C-alpha positions in Angstrom: 56.3 155.3 104.0 54.7 152.0 103.6 51.1 151.2 104.6 50.5 149.7 108.0 50.0 146.1 106.6 53.5 146.3 105.0 55.6 147.1 108.1 58.6 144.8 108.5 59.1 143.1 111.8 62.7 143.7 112.8 64.9 141.1 114.4 65.3 142.9 117.7 62.9 144.1 120.4 62.4 147.6 121.6 62.0 148.8 125.2 60.1 146.4 127.4 60.6 143.6 124.8 58.0 145.1 122.5 58.4 144.3 118.7 60.0 146.9 116.5 58.8 147.5 113.0 60.3 149.3 109.9 58.3 151.4 107.6 60.2 152.1 104.3 59.8 152.0 100.6 63.5 151.1 100.2 64.0 147.4 100.8 67.7 147.9 100.0 68.1 150.8 102.5 70.5 150.8 105.5 67.9 149.6 108.1 66.6 146.9 105.8 70.1 145.6 105.1 71.0 145.8 108.8 67.9 143.8 109.6 68.8 141.2 106.9 72.3 140.9 108.3 71.2 140.5 111.9 68.6 137.8 110.8 71.4 135.9 109.0 73.6 136.1 112.1 70.7 134.9 114.3 70.0 132.0 112.0 73.7 131.0 111.8 74.0 131.1 115.5 70.9 129.0 116.0 72.3 126.4 113.6 75.6 126.3 115.5 73.7 126.0 118.8 71.8 123.0 117.4 75.1 121.2 116.7 76.4 122.0 120.2 73.3 120.8 121.9 73.3 117.6 119.9 76.8 116.9 121.1 75.8 117.6 124.7 72.8 115.4 124.4 75.0 112.6 123.1 77.3 112.9 126.1 76.3 110.5 128.8 78.4 112.5 131.3 76.6 115.8 130.6 75.7 117.5 133.9 72.1 118.8 134.5 73.5 122.4 134.7 74.9 122.0 131.2 71.5 120.7 129.9 69.6 123.6 131.6 72.0 126.2 130.1 71.6 124.6 126.7 67.9 124.6 127.0 67.9 128.3 128.0 70.1 129.1 125.0 67.8 127.0 122.7 64.8 128.8 123.9 66.3 132.2 123.1 67.5 131.1 119.7 64.1 129.6 118.9 62.4 132.9 119.8 64.8 134.7 117.4 64.2 132.1 114.6 60.4 132.4 115.0 60.7 136.2 114.8 62.7 135.9 111.5 60.2 133.3 110.2 57.3 135.6 111.0 59.0 138.6 109.4 60.0 136.8 106.3 56.6 135.1 106.0 54.9 138.5 106.2 57.3 139.9 103.6 56.5 137.0 101.2 52.7 137.6 101.7 53.1 141.3 101.0 55.1 140.5 97.9 52.5 138.1 96.6 49.8 140.8 97.1 51.8 143.2 95.1 52.4 140.8 92.2 
């Protein structure tokens, strides 16, 4: 098991929205690869959402309901992207300490 300061923040939440962490010495293990894949999907979906929102914002006939829905989706995607950034930033910092 890894020390407390080397836990990986996973790209999903646990019960009650609490963060989930992975403690492992195997960065290529099943759970690490699963987390990597989910992060990649989340980032890809966020990029697609940015394109969709840009199109809606450019549409003068966009309805307020469409804009509110897009804002809600963007808020969720931004939260996921921030979680990925925090997790990856922590992994980089831990890697630098080990070098």
